[in-house]
N, C-alpha and C positions, 0 to 999 in steps of 0.2 A: 504493500500499500504505500508506504514513504517513498520508496523508489520511483512508483508510478506518479506520485505527486512531484517529486522532484524533477522527473522527466518532463512533465507537463509545464512547470515553472521554467525549465530551459528552453522548450519549445516556443513558449511565449515570449520570452526575451530574445530568442533568435528572429522570430518574426517581427518583433519591434525594430530590432537592428536592420533588418531587411527593408522595412517600411521607410526607415530614415532616409535610404537612397533611392528606393523605388518610387516614392511618392513626389519628391522633388523632381526626380527625372522624368516623371509623366508629365508634370506641370510644365516644365522646361520644353519638353516636346511638343506639348499642346501651344505654348507661347510661340516656338518657332514656326509651327505649321501655320499658324494664324498670321505671322508676320512675313513668312517667306513665300507662301503660296501664290503663285501668279504674280510675283513681285515686278515682273517686267511689264505688266499692264496698267495703265496705258503705255504706249511706245512712244509717247511724246512727254515733254517736261511739263510738269503741273504746278500751278500756282507759283510760288517763290523759287520753285527748283529752276526756273529760267535764270536767276541770278546766282543762286549758290553752286549749282552744278557747273554752270559755264566758268564761274570763278575757279572753282576746284580744277578744272581741266587747265586753264591758262596759268593758275599758279603752279601747277606741276611742271609746265614748261619754262616759266619764266622765275619762279621763286615768288611772284606776286601776281594778283589778278590784273589781267589787260581787257581791252574793249572788244566787242563783237559787232560785225556789220549790221545785224538786224536783231528784231525780236521774236522771230519765228520759232515757236517751241518745239518744231521737228528736231530730233537729235539722234545722231548715229555716229559711227567712227569718222565718216566723210565729212561730216558737219562738225565734228569735234576738233577739226584742224583749222577753222575758219577764225580764230582769235588773232588779234593784231599784236603788234609790239608796244602799243601806247597803253600806259597804266590807267586803269580805271578807278572810279570811285568806290570805296567799300565803306561799310557801314558797321562791320563786325570785325573782331580779331580773326586770326588766320586758323585756328586750330580745326574747327569744325570744318572747314573745306579741305585741309590736308587729310582729314578722315574720309571725307567722301572720294577725295582723289585717289586713297588707297584702294577703295573697293573698284574704282575704273581702272587701276593699274593690274588688278587681280583678275578682273572680268570682262575688261575693255568697254567701249563706249557704244557697242551696237544696240544695246537694250538696256531697259531700267535695271536689270540684274547688275551691271556695272556701277550705275550711279546710285542705287538704293541699298545695296547688299551692306554696306557698312552701318547705315542707320538702323537696318533690320537687325543685325549682329549685335549692335549696342543695345537696341530695344529688348532682344531677348535676354541679354545679360543684365539689363536692369530689372527684370523678373526675379533672377537668380539674387542679384543684390539686395532686392527689397525682402525676399524670404530670409536671407541670411540676417538682416537688419532686424525683420519681426523677431527672428528666434533670439538674437542676442539681447534684444530689449525685454522680452517676455520670458526666455528660457523655457519656451513651450514650442515643441515641433508642430502641434495643431496651428497655433497661432502663424507659424511661418507657412505652413501649406496653405491656410485660407487666404493669406497676404497673396502669395504666389498665384493662386487661382483667381483671386479678384483681379490682380493687375493684369493676368494674361488675357482676360476678357474685357477689359476696361477700354471703351471705344475711342477715346481721346488718345490713349497710349498705343494702341493697335494702329490708328492711322498715323500718327507722329512717328512710328517705327517702320512705316513703309513708304513715306514720302520724304524725299532728300532735303529736308531743312535742318536747321541747326538746334531746334529745341529737343529733339530726342537724344542728341549728345550731351546737352546741358543737364537733361534729366538723370542720366547715368552717373556724370561726375558728382552731381548734387547728393544723389543716394548713397554713392560710394563715399564720398567725404563724410557724410553723416554717419556711415557705418564706422569709418575710421575714428571718429570722435566718440562713438560709444565705447569702443575699445580703449580709447584713451582714458575715457571716464572710469571703467573698471579698472584700468592700470594704476590711476591715482588713487582710487578708493582702497586698492590693496597696499598701497605704499604710503598712505597718508599719515602724517605723525604732527602732534601739535608743534607749533611755531617752526614749521620746515616748509622751504619752497623747492617744489620738485623742478629740476632741470632736465633729467634724462626722461623724455617722453616720445619714443619713436612712433608712437600712433597719432600724436598730434602733428609731427613733422610729416607723417603720410597725408594727413589730412589737409595740411597747408598745400602740399604738392598737387592734391587732387582738386581742391577748391580752385587753386592758380589754374589747372586746366580747364575747370568749369568757366571761370572767367575769360579763358583765352577762346573759348567757344562763343560766350555772350557775357557782357559786363554783369548782368543780372545774378551771375553765379556768386558774385561778391556780397549779395544781400544775404545769403545762406549762411556764408562763413561769418560775417559780423554778427549775424543772430546768434549762432551757436556758441561763439566767443562769449558773448555777454551771457548767455544762459550758464556756460561752464564757469564763469566768474561768480555768477549769483549762487549757483550751487556749492561753490568752494566757501563763499561766505556763510552760507547756512550751515555747512559743516563745521566751520570752526568756531561758530558764535556758541559760546559756553564752554569750550574746550582750549582755544588758545587764549593766551593773555591780551593779546592785541588783534583781534580777529579781523578788524577792518584794515588795519596796517598790513597784516599779512596776506589778506586776499587781494588788495591792490598790488602788493609785490609779486604775488602769484599771477595775477591778471597781466602785469607787466612782461613776466618772463613768459607766459603763454603766447602773447603777441610777438615777443621777440623770435619765438620758435616758429609760430605758424605763418607770420606775414612775410618774412624774408622767404620762406619756401614758396609761398604762393607767387611772390613776385618773381622769383626765379623761374618757375615753371611757366608763368605767363610769358616771360620775356623769351624763352627758348622758342615759343611758338612763332616768332616773328623773325627767326633766324633767316628765313628766305628773303624777306623785306629788307633786313639788315644787311644781307651779303650783296644785294641787287640795287645799284645807285639808281636805276630807272623807275623805282617804285613811286606810288602816290606820295606827294609832298616831299619827295627828295630833292634837294637842291645841290648843285655842284659846290664844293668848298664848304658845306655846311655839315657839322658832325652828325652822325646817324641819330644819336640821342636827341638832338635839339629838333629834327626833322619828325622823330617819333612822338616826341612831345606835343609838336605842332598838330600832328595827325590826330592825336587824342583830344586836344582842343577843338579842333574841326568837328570831330566825330561828335562829341558831348553836346557842341552847339546844334549839330544836324538834329540828333535826338531829341534834344530838350525843346526845340521850335517846330519839330515835325508837325504838319498839319495837312494830311492827305485823306479827305473823307473817302470811305470804302463802303460798299452796299453790305459787306459782311463785318465791319468793325463791331465790337461789343464792349460794353461798359463793364470793366472789372467786377463790379459788383454782381453781376450775373454769373460769372465764371463758376462759382462753386455748384451751381444747379445745372450748368450747360444750356443756357436759354438761348444762346445765338451761336450755333456751330459754324466753323468758316468753311463754307463750301468751296473745295480746291479743285474740283473737277466736275463737269456735268456734260453729258452728251446723250440726245434724245432722237430716237428715230422709230417709225412705224410702231408706236405703242410700247418701246422699250426705252429703259434708262440705264445709263451706266454712270454711277456718281461716286466721288470719294469725298466724304464729309464726316467729320468727326463728332456725329451724333452720339451722346453719351450712352453707355448701358444704363439704364435708369437705377436698377437695384444697386449698382455698384456706385455710381455718382451720388446719387441721392441718398443711399445708405450711408455713404462716407461722410456725407455732411451732418447727419443725424449723430454718427459715432464721434465725430469731432466736436460737436456741442455737448456730447455726453462727457469726453475727455475734459472739455472746458469745464463742467461742472464740478469734476473731480478735483482739478486744480483750484477752483474758487472756493469749494468746500473746504478744501484742506487749509487754504489761506484764512478764512474766516474762524475756522475752529483754532488755529494757532493764535489768531489776534485775541479770541475770547479766552483762550486758557493761559496765553502768554508762554506757550510751550512750542518749540519747534519740531516736535515728532512728528506732526501731519506732513510738514514739509520735507522732512527727511525720509519719509517712507519711499519704498521703491516705486509703488504704483503711482505716487504722485510725481515722481521724477520722470517715469515713463511717459505719463499723459503729457506733461509739460515739454518733453523732447519731441514728441511727435507734434504737438500743437505748434512748436517754434519752427519746425520743418515746413509745416504747411503754411503758417502765416508769413514766413520770410519770402516765400514765392509768390504771396498773393498782395499783401499789405503795401509793399512799395507801388504796385500798379494802382491800387485803390487811391493812393495818395496823389498819384498822378491822372486823376480820372479825367481831367480836362483835355488831355491829350487824345486826338481822334483816331489815330492810326494804331490801334491796340486790338488783339484779335483773340478770341476764345482758346486757339490751341497754345497759346502762352501757357494756359494752366495745365500742361501736360506735366509741369515740373511738381505740381501738386499730387499728382496720381499716387506715387509711391507712399507717401504720408496718409493719404486718404484710405489707401487699401490696409495699411497697417492699423490706423484707428478702426476701421469696421472690423477687421480680424479680432482686435482686441476686445471690442464689444461682444462679437460673436462668440468668441471663445470664453470670454467671462460668463455669458449667458448660459451657456451649455455645460459650465462646470459645476462640480459640486461646491455648495457654499462653504467656503473655509475663511477663517480670520478675517483679514481686513483686505480682500480682493477688491477688484474695481467696482463691483456692483454695490457693495457696502460702503467704500469710499464715496461714492456718488449719493449715499442714503438710500438705496434701492434694496428692498427686502424681497427674497426669493424663497418659495418653499424648498425645504431641503429633502423631502422624502424621495424615494427612489421613483414612484411613478410621475412626480412633477419633474424629476432631472431627465427622466426618459422623454417626457413630452418635450421639453425645451430642446433637447438634442434632435428629436425628430423635426422641429420648427426650424433649427439652424440647418439641417440637411434639405430641407424642402427650400429654404432661401437660397442655398448655395446652387442647388439644382436648377432654380429658376433663373439665377444669374448667368449660369453656363448656358442655358437654352436661349435666353435673350441675346447672349453675345452671338451665339451661333445664328440666331435670326437676323440680327443687325449687321453680321458681318460683310454681306454683299454690298452694302452701302458704305463699307469702310475701305472697300479694296477695288472698286471700280467694276464689279461683276455686272453685266448686263442682266437686267431683270424686269420683268413686265412693270408697266407704270402702276397698276393697281397694287402690286406688292411694295412698290417704292412709297406711294402714298400711304400704305398701311403702316408704315414707320415713321410718319411725321407726326408726331403725337401733339406737339406744341406748335404755335404759329412761327415761332423763330427757326424751326427745324425745317427749312426750305433749301 
C-alpha cells in the first residue's frame, strides 16, 4: 500500500514537471502559428510599413535611411533597389529598422516574409517573456500559462506582431526590461542589510541595456525605465523605514547608485544603435567639419520639435483615453471585392482587452487598500506585502506606457496600436485575477487584499475553477474568430460585419 502511494506521488510529480515544459511550449506554438501563418499576405506594404521597411532596406545599404522615388506600396526584390543616395528625414532611432532589415537579409525582399519575419519572431518571443514575468512575479506556473494564452490571442498584439512597424519591437524590450528589474528586485531583497547601499546589481545593469534598446526603437521606451526606477526607489524606502537609522538618506543614496548603474547602460545601448549613422557622414543632419556628436544632438532637437508639434489629422487617430478599451482600432489594410473583404485591423479580443481593464482596476484597489490600511494603522506591513508589491509593479508597467500619451492628449497624430506596449501587463493582471479567483482561499492573497471574501468549500472552489476554464476557452475561441480580421484573410462581407461590435470598429 505504501509503495503504491509513493509511486502515485512520484507519478504526479513527474507529470507536473512535464507540464511545466509542455504547456508553455504549446502556448508558444499557438502564438507562433497566429503570428507567422500567411505572413506574406498582403504582398504589398501596409500602413507605415511604407516608411519603416523602406528605411530598413536603405539603412542596410548606406548605414542610414535614404529617399525613395515614389510612395507606391508595391514591394519586391526589384523595387527594393530603388532607393537613392540622399539621406531621408527620419522620426525614430535606428534599432527597429535594423531589426526589420535583419529579416530581409535572411529571407529577402520578395515577399512579406522578408520584411515581417523579424517582428513576428519578436512578437512570439514577447509571449514567452510575459509568461516568465508572470511566473517570477507570482511564483505560479498557472499564472504564467494564463498570461501566455491571453497574450497569444490578444488582437492588438497579434496584429503588431505581423505588421512591420516599430511598436512590436518596443513591446518586447519593455517586457524584457521589466523582467530584468523583477530579478533585480529579488536580488536586492536577498542581499539587503540595514544602512547598506548595493552596488553589485547585474540584473539592474541588464535592464539598463534592455531599456536602452527600447529607447533605440522608440523614445517612449524611456518612460517605462523612469517609472520602474522610481518604483524601485519607493520600494527601497518602504523596506528601510523602521529598520535603517536614516532611511530617507539611505534610500536617496541607493536611488543615486541605481541611476548610476542603469542610466549609463541605457545610454550606451542607445548610442550603439546609431553606429551606422555615426560612421557615415552623409546621414541626416550631418555637416562637413562638424563632430558627429554635435550633429546627433541637433538631430535629437529637431526630432523632438517635430514630435511635439506634429499636427496631422488621420481618419483612424484615437484619443489615448480610449486605448484601454480599444474603441478606435487603426485599420491598416482594407480591400473589398465582390462581397469579400480582406482587412488588417487590431480589433481587440473583447474578453482579453476588457477583462484586462477590470483586472487592472482590481490591482489598483489592492494597492489603494494597502495604502489606506497603512495610513490608518501607521504600520508599513500592508505596503511590504508581496501581493501589494506585485500589483504595484504590474500597474506601473501598464501606466508607464499609457499615461504619458494621456498627458499629451492634445496631439492629433496618435493611434490605438501604440497601446500594444500595454498588452503584456494587462495579460499578467488578468492572469493574476483569474488565478486568484480559482485558487483556494489562503492567508492574505490578492482577493483578501482587495477586501473580497470567497467561499472556501470544495464545491465553491470547483465552481470558480470551472468559470475560469469557461472564460479562457471563450477567449481562445474569440481569438480564433477574430483572427481573419487580424491577418488580412479574405472573408465574406457578412462575416466581417459580424465582428464590428462597436461603432469605431470599422
